[in-house]
C-alpha positions as CSV (number, residue, x, y, z in Angstrom):
1,X,-45.8,0.4,17.8
2,X,-47.4,-2.3,15.4
3,X,-49.5,0.0,12.9
4,X,-52.8,-2.0,13.6
5,X,-53.1,-3.9,16.9
6,X,-56.3,-5.3,18.5
7,X,-59.1,-4.1,20.4
8,X,-61.1,-5.6,22.9
9,X,-64.1,-2.9,24.6
10,X,-67.4,-3.6,25.9
11,X,-68.9,-2.0,23.0
12,X,-67.3,-4.0,20.0
13,X,-66.2,-7.7,21.5
14,X,-63.0,-9.1,19.6
15,X,-62.9,-6.8,16.4
16,X,-60.2,-5.7,14.5
17,X,-59.0,-2.0,14.6
18,X,-56.9,0.3,13.6
19,X,-55.2,2.6,15.9
20,X,-57.1,5.9,14.6
21,X,-60.5,4.5,14.9
22,X,-60.6,3.3,11.4
23,X,-62.4,0.7,9.2
24,X,-60.9,-3.2,10.3
25,X,-60.7,-5.4,7.7
26,X,-63.2,-7.9,9.0
27,X,-65.3,-5.2,10.4
28,X,-66.0,-4.2,6.2
29,X,-66.2,-7.7,5.4
30,X,-69.2,-8.4,8.1
31,X,-70.8,-5.2,7.1
32,X,-70.1,-6.5,3.0
33,X,-71.3,-10.6,4.1
34,X,-74.4,-9.1,5.6
35,X,-75.5,-6.5,3.0
36,X,-74.9,-9.7,0.5
37,X,-77.3,-11.7,2.5
38,X,-79.9,-9.2,2.4
39,X,-79.5,-8.5,-1.5
40,X,-80.2,-13.1,-1.3
41,X,-82.6,-12.4,1.1
42,X,-84.7,-10.0,-1.0
43,X,-84.7,-12.3,-4.3
44,X,-87.1,-15.0,-2.0
45,X,-89.4,-11.7,-1.8
46,X,-89.5,-12.3,-5.9
47,X,-88.7,-16.4,-5.7
48,X,-92.0,-17.0,-3.1
49,X,-94.5,-15.2,-5.5
50,X,-93.8,-18.0,-7.8
51,X,-93.7,-21.2,-5.7
52,X,-97.0,-19.6,-4.3
53,X,-98.1,-20.0,-7.4
54,X,-97.5,-23.2,-7.7
55,X,-100.0,-23.9,-5.0
56,X,-97.9,-24.5,-1.7
57,X,-98.9,-23.5,1.5
58,X,-96.5,-20.9,3.9
59,X,-95.5,-23.7,6.3
60,X,-94.9,-25.9,4.0
61,X,-92.9,-23.2,1.1
62,X,-90.8,-22.3,4.3
63,X,-90.4,-26.4,6.2
64,X,-88.8,-27.1,2.1
65,X,-86.7,-24.5,1.8
66,X,-85.3,-25.0,5.4
67,X,-85.1,-28.9,5.3
68,X,-83.7,-28.6,1.8
69,X,-80.6,-25.8,3.0
70,X,-80.7,-28.2,6.5
71,X,-79.4,-30.6,4.0
72,X,-77.3,-29.1,1.9
73,X,-75.7,-27.5,5.5
74,X,-75.3,-30.9,7.0
75,X,-73.2,-32.1,3.5
76,X,-70.4,-29.7,3.3
77,X,-69.6,-29.8,7.0
78,X,-69.1,-33.1,6.3
79,X,-67.2,-33.1,3.9
80,X,-65.2,-30.4,6.4
81,X,-64.7,-32.5,9.1
82,X,-63.4,-36.0,6.3
83,X,-60.8,-33.1,5.2
84,X,-59.4,-31.8,8.9
85,X,-60.0,-35.8,9.7
86,X,-57.6,-36.5,7.3
87,X,-55.1,-33.6,7.6
88,X,-54.9,-34.4,11.3
89,X,-54.9,-38.2,10.6
90,X,-57.6,-39.1,12.6
91,X,-59.7,-41.7,11.5
92,X,-63.5,-40.5,10.1
93,X,-65.5,-41.9,12.9
94,X,-63.3,-39.7,15.2
95,X,-64.0,-36.3,13.8
96,X,-63.3,-33.2,15.2
97,X,-66.3,-32.1,14.1
98,X,-68.0,-31.2,17.1
99,X,-64.8,-29.2,18.5
100,X,-64.5,-27.4,15.5
101,X,-68.3,-26.5,15.6
102,X,-68.7,-26.2,18.6
103,X,-66.6,-23.2,19.8
104,X,-65.6,-22.6,23.8
105,X,-68.7,-23.1,25.6
106,X,-71.3,-26.7,23.7
107,X,-74.7,-25.8,23.0
108,X,-77.2,-27.7,24.8
109,X,-80.8,-29.3,23.5
110,X,-82.8,-26.9,25.4
111,X,-80.6,-24.4,23.3
112,X,-80.7,-26.1,20.0
113,X,-84.8,-26.0,20.4
114,X,-85.2,-22.6,21.7
115,X,-83.5,-21.4,18.6
116,X,-85.0,-23.2,16.2
117,X,-88.4,-21.9,17.6
118,X,-87.3,-18.8,17.4
119,X,-85.6,-18.6,14.4
120,X,-86.9,-20.6,12.1
121,X,-90.6,-21.7,13.5
122,X,-91.7,-18.3,14.6
123,X,-89.4,-15.9,12.7
124,X,-90.2,-17.5,9.1
125,X,-93.0,-20.3,9.7
126,X,-95.1,-17.2,11.0
127,X,-93.4,-14.5,8.1
128,X,-95.1,-17.0,5.6
129,X,-98.4,-17.5,6.8
130,X,-99.2,-13.2,7.7
131,X,-98.0,-13.2,4.5
132,X,-101.2,-14.8,3.7
133,X,-103.1,-12.5,5.0
134,X,-101.8,-8.9,4.4
135,X,-100.6,-7.5,0.7
136,X,-96.7,-7.7,0.7
137,X,-96.4,-4.3,1.1
138,X,-98.6,-3.9,4.6
139,X,-96.6,-8.1,5.6
140,X,-92.8,-5.9,4.8
141,X,-94.1,-2.9,6.9
142,X,-95.1,-4.6,9.9
143,X,-92.2,-6.8,9.8
144,X,-89.3,-3.9,9.4
145,X,-91.3,-2.0,11.9
146,X,-92.2,-4.9,14.3
147,X,-88.2,-6.2,14.2
148,X,-86.5,-2.6,15.2
149,X,-89.3,-2.1,18.3
150,X,-89.3,-5.4,19.7
151,X,-85.4,-5.5,19.1
152,X,-85.1,-2.0,20.9
153,X,-87.3,-3.2,23.5
154,X,-84.9,-7.0,24.0
155,X,-81.8,-4.4,23.9
156,X,-82.8,-2.9,26.7
157,X,-83.5,-5.0,28.4
158,X,-80.7,-7.2,27.9
159,X,-77.4,-6.8,26.3
160,X,-78.0,-2.9,26.3
161,X,-75.1,-2.4,23.1
162,X,-77.9,0.8,22.1
163,X,-76.1,3.5,23.5
164,X,-75.9,7.1,22.4
165,X,-78.4,10.1,21.3
166,X,-77.1,10.2,17.6
167,X,-77.2,5.9,17.7
168,X,-81.2,6.3,19.2
169,X,-82.0,9.1,16.4
170,X,-80.9,7.8,13.4
171,X,-82.7,4.3,14.3
172,X,-85.8,6.4,14.6
173,X,-85.5,8.6,10.9
174,X,-85.3,4.4,9.8
175,X,-88.2,3.6,11.3
176,X,-89.6,6.8,10.2
177,X,-89.0,6.1,6.3
178,X,-90.3,2.7,6.4
179,X,-93.5,3.9,7.0
180,X,-93.6,7.1,5.9
181,X,-93.0,4.7,2.4
182,X,-96.0,3.4,2.8
183,X,-98.1,6.2,2.9
184,X,-101.3,6.8,2.9
185,X,-101.6,3.4,3.9
186,X,-104.6,1.4,3.4
187,X,-105.2,-1.9,5.4
188,X,-109.6,-2.4,3.7
189,X,-107.7,-5.8,2.7
190,X,-106.1,-6.4,5.4
191,X,-106.4,-9.1,8.0
192,X,-106.1,-8.8,12.0
193,X,-104.9,-12.4,11.5
194,X,-102.2,-11.8,9.5
195,X,-100.6,-8.4,11.4
196,X,-100.8,-10.9,14.1
197,X,-98.2,-13.4,12.6
198,X,-96.1,-10.8,11.3
199,X,-96.2,-9.0,15.0
200,X,-95.3,-12.6,16.0
201,X,-92.8,-13.1,13.5
202,X,-91.3,-10.1,14.5
203,X,-90.4,-11.2,18.8
204,X,-89.3,-14.6,17.1
205,X,-86.9,-12.8,15.3
206,X,-85.8,-10.6,17.6
207,X,-85.4,-13.2,20.5
208,X,-83.1,-15.2,18.1
209,X,-81.5,-12.6,16.8
210,X,-80.5,-11.4,20.2
211,X,-79.5,-14.8,22.0
212,X,-77.8,-15.9,19.2
213,X,-75.5,-12.1,20.1
214,X,-75.3,-13.8,23.9
215,X,-73.7,-16.9,22.5
216,X,-71.8,-15.2,19.9
217,X,-70.0,-12.8,22.8
218,X,-70.1,-14.4,25.3
219,X,-69.9,-17.5,25.3
220,X,-67.4,-17.4,22.1
221,X,-70.0,-20.2,20.5
222,X,-69.0,-20.5,17.0
223,X,-70.9,-18.8,13.7
224,X,-71.5,-22.9,12.7
225,X,-72.9,-24.0,15.6
226,X,-76.6,-21.5,15.8
227,X,-76.9,-22.9,11.8
228,X,-78.1,-26.4,11.2
229,X,-79.1,-28.6,14.2
230,X,-81.8,-25.4,14.8
231,X,-82.3,-24.8,10.5
232,X,-83.1,-28.5,10.9
233,X,-85.3,-28.7,14.5
234,X,-87.1,-25.8,12.8
235,X,-87.6,-27.2,9.0
236,X,-89.8,-30.2,10.8
237,X,-91.9,-28.3,13.2
238,X,-92.8,-26.5,10.4
239,X,-93.0,-29.3,7.9
240,X,-95.5,-30.4,9.9
241,X,-97.7,-27.7,10.5
242,X,-97.6,-27.2,7.0
243,X,-98.7,-31.6,6.2
244,X,-101.2,-30.4,8.7
245,X,-102.7,-27.5,8.0
246,X,-102.2,-27.2,4.2
247,X,-102.2,-30.9,3.3
248,X,-99.4,-32.6,0.4
249,X,-98.2,-29.8,-1.9
250,X,-98.4,-30.4,-5.7
251,X,-94.7,-30.4,-7.7
252,X,-93.7,-29.7,-10.5
253,X,-90.2,-28.0,-11.9
254,X,-90.4,-25.1,-11.4
255,X,-90.9,-25.5,-7.8
256,X,-88.7,-28.0,-7.0
257,X,-86.3,-25.7,-9.5
258,X,-87.0,-22.6,-6.7
259,X,-86.6,-24.8,-3.9
260,X,-82.8,-25.9,-5.1
261,X,-82.7,-21.9,-4.9
262,X,-84.0,-20.9,-1.7
263,X,-82.5,-24.0,-0.2
264,X,-79.0,-24.4,-0.1
265,X,-78.3,-20.7,-1.6
266,X,-81.4,-18.1,0.2
267,X,-81.1,-20.9,2.7
268,X,-77.7,-22.1,4.2
269,X,-75.2,-20.0,2.5
270,X,-77.3,-16.8,3.5
271,X,-77.8,-18.0,7.8
272,X,-74.0,-18.9,7.6
273,X,-72.9,-15.7,6.7
274,X,-75.1,-14.2,8.7
275,X,-75.0,-16.0,11.4
276,X,-70.7,-14.8,11.0
277,X,-71.3,-11.1,10.6
278,X,-73.1,-11.5,13.7
279,X,-70.3,-12.0,15.7
280,X,-68.0,-8.3,14.8
281,X,-72.0,-6.7,14.5
282,X,-74.0,-5.4,17.4
283,X,-77.8,-6.5,17.6
284,X,-79.4,-3.2,16.2
285,X,-76.3,-2.8,13.4
286,X,-77.7,-6.3,12.5
287,X,-81.3,-5.0,12.3
288,X,-80.7,-1.9,10.2
289,X,-78.3,-4.1,7.8
290,X,-81.5,-6.3,7.5
291,X,-83.7,-3.1,7.0
292,X,-81.7,-2.9,3.1
293,X,-84.0,-5.1,2.4
294,X,-86.5,-2.4,1.8
295,X,-84.6,-1.0,-0.9
296,X,-83.6,-4.0,-2.7
297,X,-87.2,-5.4,-2.7
298,X,-88.0,-2.2,-4.2
299,X,-85.7,-2.2,-7.0
300,X,-86.6,-6.3,-7.2
301,X,-90.6,-4.9,-7.6
302,X,-89.7,-2.6,-9.7
303,X,-87.4,-4.2,-12.7
304,X,-89.3,-7.8,-12.2
305,X,-93.1,-7.1,-10.7
306,X,-93.5,-4.0,-12.9
307,X,-94.6,-1.9,-9.7
308,X,-93.6,2.0,-9.5
309,X,-93.2,4.4,-6.8
310,X,-94.2,7.9,-5.9
311,X,-91.8,10.5,-4.9
312,X,-92.7,10.1,-1.5
313,X,-91.6,6.9,-1.3
314,X,-88.2,7.0,-3.1
315,X,-87.6,9.9,-0.9
316,X,-88.0,7.9,2.1
317,X,-86.2,5.0,0.7
318,X,-83.1,7.6,1.0
319,X,-84.2,8.7,4.6
320,X,-84.0,5.1,5.7
321,X,-81.1,4.2,3.5
322,X,-78.5,7.5,4.6
323,X,-80.1,6.7,8.7
324,X,-78.5,2.8,8.6
325,X,-75.2,4.0,6.9
326,X,-75.3,6.7,9.4
327,X,-75.5,3.9,12.2
328,X,-72.5,2.3,10.8
329,X,-70.4,5.2,10.5
330,X,-71.2,6.7,13.7
331,X,-69.0,5.3,16.1
332,X,-66.0,5.4,13.8
333,X,-66.6,9.2,13.2
334,X,-66.7,9.7,17.1
335,X,-63.5,7.7,17.8
336,X,-61.6,9.8,14.7
337,X,-62.9,13.2,16.7
338,X,-61.4,11.9,19.7
């Protein structure tokens, strides 16, 4: 018998695992990719503050960011398709782009529209808008807790991948750490409008994440098919909303440089890696890894914005981080014990 074999089961579809339950290479790469993406998205927190200071509105900023990301991704895919066509002796007009990007199950425009609305217009656009009415700490708290709660509800109704008392307790511990971090809560300057926008963005994110997981695992859709077209739809919707509500923003060299980073790097690259990692990780695992941004943003606040945290906040960050690691290691420890 080979030392390593491919195991497919109901709890983790299509993941390479060792017979003794050790961490597989593809799963380790998926976790590393997801963590790297959270670092990129955490840096957006700093860059967004600089962009807002340039006078650009939230919907306009989100629309320009994802327009730049979509354009970058389209160029990369075209270059890949051209290279693939040349290697296979196919004329460029008959490129195999659709077959390569779609996977076994081709998406319809209804699928693309649903992904674009939930993953970008709702999850990203409303998140940016909500931050206009809340302090950064309040918006991050509601975003993290809201994403976790709505994902748990959707998982219980649909995928039902969240199983086991230990996993559920670890999820609760992560949520408790998030809540404790912001104690005592000061909502004197907050707005119900901002809270509502953040929570609506959480609904969009949870639905998008769960539906993407469904397409990747149940329909065997390629990760690249879930990114470009939905991103274009979302970017167009956010730009239109921004121009109507916020007007044409003033342009500056600083804003252009920020967009060049937010689009190609934090947008195209990050979303492609994130979509690929979801095929190997369960929906709630991806959400827990996404909560690493709490620790990362806190460190960036200290390093770049000069903020400080209390001992209680530091302890709560340790609780959240430990719970995230526990959820990742719990299935492996269980298999090793067996």
